N, C-alpha and C positions, 0 to 999 in steps of 0.2 A: 340682321342676324341670320346665320345659317339655320335653315329650317328644313326638315325632311321633305316638306311639301315642295320645296324648291327643286328637288330632283325626282320626286315621285312621278313615275310614268315616263321619265326620260331614259333614253338608252345611252349608257356610257360606252366609251371605248374601254375594252377590258384587255389587260395584258397579264401574263403570268411570269413571275420572276422567282429566283431562288429565295427561300425564306431569309429575311434579314434579322429581324428582332427575335423571332421565335423559331419553331421547327417547321419542317415540311417545305411548303412553297407559299408564295403570296399572290393574291390577285390585286391588281391596281385598277381601280375604277376611276376613269377620268371623265369628268363632266366639264361644261363650259367654265364654271366658276370655282369648282373644288376638285380635289383628288383624294380618294379614300383608298387606303392600303389595308387589306385584311389578310391575316395569316390563315392558311388552310392546314388543319391538323390531319396528317396522313391516316391516322387510325380511324377517326370517326367522321372525317370530312366536314367538321364544323369550322365555320369562318369566325375569326375574332378580329374586329377592327382595332388596329393599333395606331393609326395615323390619319388625321384629316388636315389637309393643306388647303388654305384659302388661296385662290389663284388671282383674284382681282378684288376691286373695292365694292363689288355688288353684294358681298356678304361681310358680316361683322361678328365679333364675339357677342355673347349675350349682354355684355357691358358697353357695347358700342364701339369698340376699337376695330379698325379696318385698315387695309393697305391705304397709305396716305395720311394716317393719323400721325401726330407728332409724338416724339419720345416723352415730352412733358405730359401730354395727355395719357400716354401709356402708364407712366409712373403714378400720376394722380389717380388713375383708375385702379391699378393693381397694387400700389404701395411700393415701399422700398425694400421689400424682402424678395430679392432676385439675385441671380448670378448674371454677370455681364462679361462677355469676352468678344472683342473685336466687333462691337455693335450688335451682338446677338444677346438678347435678354431672355433668361429662362426663369419662369415662375413655377414653383412646385405646387401642385394641387394634390388632392387625394386620389392616388392611383394614376395620375397623369401629369404631364408637363405642358405648359403653354410656352412655346418657343417663338420669339418674335425677332426677326432680323430687321436691322435698320441701316440706312445710309444717309448721311448728312442730317441726322436727327429726325428722319421720317421713316415710318414703318414701310418695309418693302415685302415682307413675307410673314405669314402667321400660320403656325401649325400646332395642333394638339397631338401629343404623342403619349401613348400608354406607357406606364412604367412596366418594364418587362423583367426586372431582376429583383 
């Protein structure tokens, strides 16, 4: 499972991009196994994390789903309340989405995305 301790003390590659989901601009913090996107509010310079992308199978969701898991395990774990389009499964949580991309019934990408509207 992703744990803050996995990245604590490690130096990420940091890039700045135009704000995508919110206002101002975004910082993209890239580590070996995850990528975190945080929006920077121009007025108070506060960062709000709105996306966490798992980049490899060394991290998993708290429920144990990781890149390489099967779609069957994904649905057994999170249930049948999801939207699916072209192999992308979206599970709605409180204040965030869990978006899982698949290919050939295998998880290829996992991302937590904050609800911004």
